[in-house]
C-alpha positions as CSV (number, residue, x, y, z in Angstrom):
1,X,-40.4,33.1,14.6
2,X,-39.6,29.4,14.6
3,X,-39.4,27.4,17.9
4,X,-37.8,24.4,16.2
5,X,-35.0,22.5,18.1
6,X,-32.8,23.5,15.1
7,X,-32.8,27.1,16.5
8,X,-31.9,26.0,20.0
9,X,-28.3,26.6,21.3
10,X,-25.8,23.8,22.0
11,X,-22.3,23.8,23.5
12,X,-19.3,22.4,21.8
13,X,-16.8,22.3,24.6
14,X,-16.8,25.7,26.2
15,X,-18.2,27.4,23.1
16,X,-22.0,28.0,22.7
17,X,-23.3,27.7,19.2
18,X,-26.5,29.7,18.7
19,X,-28.3,27.1,16.6
20,X,-27.8,23.6,15.2
21,X,-26.6,24.6,11.8
22,X,-22.9,24.0,10.7
23,X,-21.3,25.1,7.5
24,X,-19.1,22.1,6.8
25,X,-15.4,22.9,5.9
26,X,-15.3,23.9,2.2
27,X,-12.2,24.6,0.1
28,X,-13.2,27.8,-1.8
29,X,-10.2,28.3,-4.2
30,X,-10.2,31.9,-3.0
31,X,-7.0,32.4,-0.9
32,X,-4.1,34.4,-2.3
33,X,-1.5,32.4,-4.2
34,X,0.7,32.1,-1.1
35,X,-2.3,30.9,1.1
36,X,-3.0,34.2,2.7
37,X,-6.7,35.3,3.3
38,X,-8.1,37.3,0.4
39,X,-10.8,40.0,0.2
40,X,-13.0,37.4,-1.6
41,X,-12.8,35.1,1.4
42,X,-13.6,37.9,3.8
43,X,-16.7,38.7,1.7
44,X,-17.7,35.0,1.6
45,X,-17.4,34.5,5.4
46,X,-19.2,37.8,6.0
47,X,-22.2,36.4,4.0
48,X,-22.2,33.1,5.9
49,X,-22.1,34.9,9.3
50,X,-24.8,37.4,8.3
51,X,-26.8,34.4,7.2
52,X,-26.9,33.2,10.8
53,X,-24.9,30.0,10.4
54,X,-24.3,28.9,14.0
55,X,-20.9,27.3,13.4
56,X,-18.7,28.0,10.3
57,X,-15.8,25.7,9.7
58,X,-13.2,27.1,7.4
59,X,-11.8,25.5,4.3
60,X,-8.9,23.2,5.2
61,X,-5.7,25.0,6.0
62,X,-2.5,23.2,5.3
63,X,-0.1,22.9,8.2
64,X,3.1,22.3,6.1
65,X,3.9,23.2,2.5
66,X,4.1,19.4,1.9
67,X,0.5,19.2,2.9
68,X,-0.9,21.6,0.3
69,X,-3.8,19.9,-1.5
70,X,-5.1,22.5,-3.9
71,X,-4.3,25.9,-5.5
72,X,-5.4,29.0,-3.5
73,X,-5.8,27.0,-0.3
74,X,-5.6,28.6,3.1
75,X,-2.2,28.2,4.7
76,X,-1.2,28.2,8.4
77,X,2.3,26.8,8.4
78,X,3.9,30.2,9.4
79,X,3.2,33.1,11.7
80,X,3.0,35.4,8.7
81,X,-0.5,34.1,8.0
82,X,-1.9,35.1,11.4
83,X,-2.8,38.8,10.5
84,X,-5.0,37.6,7.6
85,X,-6.6,34.9,9.7
86,X,-7.4,37.6,12.4
87,X,-9.3,39.6,9.8
88,X,-11.3,36.5,8.9
89,X,-12.2,36.0,12.6
90,X,-13.1,39.7,12.9
91,X,-15.6,39.5,10.0
92,X,-17.4,36.5,11.5
93,X,-17.3,37.9,15.1
94,X,-19.3,40.9,14.0
95,X,-22.2,38.5,14.3
96,X,-23.1,35.7,16.8
97,X,-21.7,33.0,14.5
98,X,-18.7,31.0,15.7
99,X,-15.7,30.1,13.6
100,X,-13.5,27.0,13.8
101,X,-10.4,26.5,11.6
102,X,-10.0,23.2,9.9
103,X,-6.4,21.9,9.9
104,X,-5.2,19.5,7.3
105,X,-2.3,17.8,5.5
106,X,-3.0,16.5,2.0
107,X,-0.9,13.3,2.3
108,X,-1.0,11.4,-1.0
109,X,-4.0,13.4,-2.4
110,X,-1.9,16.1,-4.1
111,X,0.7,16.6,-6.8
112,X,4.4,17.5,-6.7
113,X,3.6,20.7,-8.6
114,X,1.2,21.8,-5.8
115,X,3.1,20.6,-2.7
116,X,6.6,21.0,-4.0
117,X,7.7,17.5,-3.1
118,X,6.9,13.8,-3.7
119,X,3.6,13.4,-1.8
120,X,3.8,11.7,1.6
121,X,1.7,8.8,2.9
122,X,1.8,6.2,5.7
123,X,2.8,3.6,3.1
124,X,3.7,3.8,-0.6
125,X,0.3,3.0,-2.0
126,X,-0.4,4.3,-5.5
127,X,-3.1,7.0,-5.8
128,X,-4.9,6.6,-9.2
129,X,-6.9,9.8,-9.2
130,X,-3.9,12.1,-8.7
131,X,-1.7,9.6,-10.5
132,X,0.8,9.7,-7.7
133,X,3.1,7.2,-6.1
134,X,3.6,8.7,-2.7
135,X,6.7,8.2,-0.6
136,X,6.4,6.4,2.8
137,X,6.7,9.0,5.5
138,X,9.6,8.5,7.9
139,X,9.2,8.4,11.7
140,X,11.1,11.7,11.9
141,X,8.7,13.3,9.4
142,X,5.7,11.9,11.3
143,X,6.9,13.7,14.4
144,X,7.4,16.9,12.3
145,X,3.8,16.6,11.1
146,X,2.5,16.3,14.6
147,X,4.5,19.3,15.7
148,X,3.2,21.3,12.6
149,X,-0.4,20.6,13.6
150,X,0.3,21.7,17.2
151,X,2.0,24.9,16.0
152,X,-0.9,25.6,13.6
153,X,-3.4,25.2,16.4
154,X,-1.4,27.7,18.5
155,X,-1.6,30.2,15.5
156,X,-5.3,29.6,15.2
157,X,-5.8,30.4,18.9
158,X,-3.7,33.5,18.5
159,X,-5.8,34.6,15.5
160,X,-8.9,34.4,17.6
161,X,-10.7,31.3,16.2
162,X,-13.3,29.8,18.5
163,X,-12.0,26.3,18.0
164,X,-10.3,23.8,15.7
165,X,-11.3,20.9,13.5
166,X,-8.7,18.2,12.6
167,X,-9.4,16.8,9.1
168,X,-9.3,13.0,9.6
169,X,-11.5,12.2,6.6
170,X,-11.6,11.9,2.8
171,X,-8.3,10.3,2.3
172,X,-6.0,13.1,3.4
173,X,-3.0,12.3,5.6
174,X,-4.6,11.7,9.0
175,X,-7.4,9.8,7.3
176,X,-4.9,7.6,5.4
177,X,-3.1,6.8,8.7
178,X,-6.4,5.4,10.1
179,X,-7.2,3.4,7.0
180,X,-5.7,-0.1,6.8
181,X,-5.9,0.2,3.0
182,X,-3.4,3.1,2.9
183,X,-1.5,2.3,6.2
184,X,0.4,-0.9,5.8
185,X,3.2,-0.1,8.2
186,X,4.7,-2.6,10.5
187,X,6.0,-0.2,13.1
188,X,4.3,1.7,16.0
189,X,2.3,3.9,13.5
190,X,0.6,1.0,11.7
191,X,-1.0,-2.4,12.3
192,X,-3.5,-2.2,15.2
193,X,-6.2,0.4,15.3
194,X,-4.5,2.0,18.3
195,X,-1.3,2.3,16.3
196,X,-3.1,3.7,13.2
197,X,-4.9,6.3,15.4
198,X,-1.7,7.2,17.3
199,X,-0.8,10.2,15.0
200,X,-4.2,11.8,15.6
201,X,-4.1,11.1,19.4
202,X,-0.6,12.6,19.6
203,X,-1.8,15.7,17.8
204,X,-4.8,16.1,20.1
205,X,-2.7,15.6,23.2
206,X,0.0,18.0,22.0
207,X,-2.6,20.7,21.3
208,X,-4.2,20.2,24.6
209,X,-0.8,20.5,26.3
210,X,0.1,23.7,24.3
211,X,-3.2,25.5,24.5
212,X,-5.8,26.2,27.2
213,X,-8.1,23.2,27.7
214,X,-11.1,25.5,27.1
215,X,-10.2,25.7,23.4
216,X,-12.5,23.1,21.7
217,X,-11.0,20.7,19.2
218,X,-13.4,18.6,17.0
219,X,-12.7,16.0,14.3
220,X,-14.0,15.3,10.9
221,X,-13.9,11.5,10.7
222,X,-14.5,9.0,7.9
223,X,-17.1,6.4,8.8
224,X,-16.2,4.4,5.7
225,X,-13.4,4.8,3.1
226,X,-15.5,2.9,0.5
227,X,-12.3,1.0,-0.3
228,X,-11.5,-2.7,0.0
229,X,-9.9,-3.3,3.4
230,X,-10.5,0.3,4.3
231,X,-11.8,1.9,7.5
232,X,-15.4,1.0,8.4
233,X,-17.8,2.4,10.9
234,X,-17.1,-0.2,13.7
235,X,-13.4,0.9,13.8
236,X,-14.4,4.6,13.3
237,X,-16.6,4.3,16.4
238,X,-13.7,3.0,18.4
239,X,-11.5,5.9,17.2
240,X,-14.2,8.3,18.3
241,X,-14.1,6.7,21.8
242,X,-10.3,7.1,22.0
243,X,-10.5,10.7,21.0
244,X,-13.4,11.5,23.4
245,X,-11.2,10.1,26.2
246,X,-8.5,12.6,25.3
247,X,-10.9,15.6,25.5
248,X,-12.3,15.9,22.0
249,X,-15.3,18.3,22.0
250,X,-17.4,17.0,19.1
251,X,-17.2,14.8,16.0
252,X,-18.5,15.3,12.4
253,X,-19.1,12.0,10.7
254,X,-18.4,11.8,6.9
255,X,-16.9,9.3,4.5
256,X,-15.3,8.6,1.2
257,X,-12.0,9.5,-0.6
258,X,-10.8,10.5,-4.0
259,X,-9.7,7.0,-5.0
260,X,-13.0,5.4,-3.9
261,X,-14.9,7.4,-6.6
262,X,-17.4,8.0,-3.8
263,X,-16.4,11.3,-2.1
264,X,-18.1,13.1,0.7
265,X,-20.5,15.0,-1.6
266,X,-22.6,12.7,-3.7
267,X,-24.1,14.2,-6.8
268,X,-27.9,14.5,-7.3
269,X,-30.8,15.4,-5.1
270,X,-32.1,12.5,-3.1
271,X,-35.6,11.8,-1.9
272,X,-36.2,12.9,1.7
273,X,-35.9,9.4,3.1
274,X,-32.4,9.2,1.6
275,X,-31.1,12.6,2.8
276,X,-28.3,12.5,5.4
277,X,-26.5,9.5,3.8
278,X,-23.8,9.6,6.6
279,X,-26.4,10.0,9.4
280,X,-26.8,6.2,10.0
281,X,-23.0,6.0,10.7
282,X,-23.3,9.1,12.9
283,X,-26.2,7.5,14.8
284,X,-24.1,4.4,15.3
285,X,-21.2,6.4,16.7
286,X,-23.4,8.6,18.8
287,X,-24.7,5.6,20.7
288,X,-21.2,5.0,22.3
289,X,-20.0,8.6,22.9
290,X,-21.3,11.5,24.9
291,X,-19.9,14.5,23.0
292,X,-22.0,16.2,20.3
293,X,-22.2,14.5,16.9
294,X,-22.6,16.4,13.7
295,X,-24.5,14.7,10.9
296,X,-24.3,15.4,7.1
297,X,-24.8,14.0,3.7
298,X,-27.0,15.7,1.2
299,X,-29.3,17.3,3.8
300,X,-31.6,19.7,2.0
301,X,-35.1,19.6,3.7
302,X,-35.8,21.4,7.0
303,X,-38.2,18.8,8.3
304,X,-35.7,16.0,7.7
305,X,-33.0,18.0,9.6
306,X,-35.5,18.7,12.4
307,X,-36.5,15.1,12.7
308,X,-32.9,13.9,12.9
309,X,-32.0,16.3,15.7
310,X,-35.3,16.0,17.6
311,X,-35.0,12.1,17.5
312,X,-31.5,12.3,19.0
313,X,-29.8,10.6,16.0
314,X,-27.5,13.6,15.7
315,X,-27.0,16.9,17.5
316,X,-26.2,19.3,14.7
317,X,-26.7,19.4,10.9
318,X,-23.8,20.2,8.6
319,X,-24.1,21.4,5.0
320,X,-21.7,22.8,2.4
321,X,-23.2,23.1,-1.1
322,X,-26.6,24.6,0.0
323,X,-24.6,27.5,1.6
324,X,-22.8,28.1,-1.7
325,X,-26.2,28.6,-3.4
326,X,-28.0,30.3,-0.4
327,X,-25.7,31.8,2.3
328,X,-28.9,33.1,3.9
329,X,-30.7,29.7,4.0
330,X,-30.9,29.7,7.8
331,X,-32.7,33.0,7.8
332,X,-35.1,31.7,5.1
333,X,-35.8,28.6,7.3
334,X,-36.3,30.8,10.3
335,X,-38.9,32.9,8.5
336,X,-40.5,29.8,7.0
337,X,-39.9,31.2,3.5
338,X,-38.6,27.9,2.3
339,X,-38.9,24.3,3.4
340,X,-35.8,23.1,1.6
341,X,-32.6,24.3,0.0
342,X,-32.7,25.0,-3.8
343,X,-29.3,23.3,-4.2
344,X,-29.5,20.4,-6.7
345,X,-26.2,18.8,-5.7
346,X,-24.7,19.2,-9.2
347,X,-21.2,19.8,-7.8
348,X,-20.5,22.4,-10.4
349,X,-20.0,25.0,-7.7
350,X,-16.4,23.7,-7.0
351,X,-14.8,25.9,-9.5
352,X,-11.0,26.4,-9.5
353,X,-11.7,30.1,-10.1
354,X,-13.6,30.3,-6.8
355,X,-16.7,28.4,-5.5
356,X,-20.0,29.7,-6.9
357,X,-23.4,28.2,-7.7
358,X,-23.5,27.3,-11.4
359,X,-27.3,27.3,-11.4
360,X,-27.5,30.9,-10.2
361,X,-25.0,31.9,-12.9
362,X,-27.2,30.1,-15.5
363,X,-30.3,31.8,-14.2
364,X,-28.7,35.2,-14.6
365,X,-27.9,34.5,-18.2
366,X,-31.5,33.5,-19.1
């Protein structure tokens, strides 16, 4: 049995996580057409929980129909989705794993045929990947989005989730409010960093007011948009400080956006010294806040993860693709059966018919 720091518990707010491993939020293309939880998702989350992942963060759940980003995405904009979400929680809680629900709004990174409207954004800045000219969101609509996040959080609490993650990264709506590249407003929701962060702060305050303060809320935050005049780590660190002051429980540091051509999951396996490509930014942010910081970015090797946590650069390690290939990876690490994930970061697992490792499929055909 390993005595590594990676198998030591840590608290995120009031919730104890049994180890330092996090399954980063991953859209699985497996929900029912209306956004309800499916049997395939129950099976997927059961595998992750049985694989002893300490904290599982769900795929992003859209808080309004206008915020739907992808087909077969989890929905939480109505009470009718609560029963299915309760089943998801039940599956995970048969083990010691903990489950947070990620809340999201697509913003400009969607299409009219998916969200049923002209996509919304802080400012009307063309999105070349989706080939969308979004409509500038009105102040009334901003207030509706804030309320939608608060109501979604209330539903998540009712469904039994252990906590929430607000998706403030990767170019989605909350991320695009933070970014001066996509937020060119001249009113109270744009301009200064405080104004650009206001929508997230209002959501956090609203959830805290509506729900028991023991319910942990964490954030996935871009450290860099990789866009000209976009958000960079110095401003991201200031946002982290603002959120911590409002009771945020932890922060997961990521980066990228669709338009940047450099998303959050870079293709190709990197040498050990280059694993954790978002960790330098996480380390920078961790120096000025006290809450736990979750690091990620192509982490594959156990000794690398162990060194990053033991050195205090980050508090937890987050992975997505390795768990698609090996949902039992943590057990393998624990038994010292492997020293690294077999994932080759080809990104072929993100299949619109449902996430699955393309390499395993190939091996089965040989």
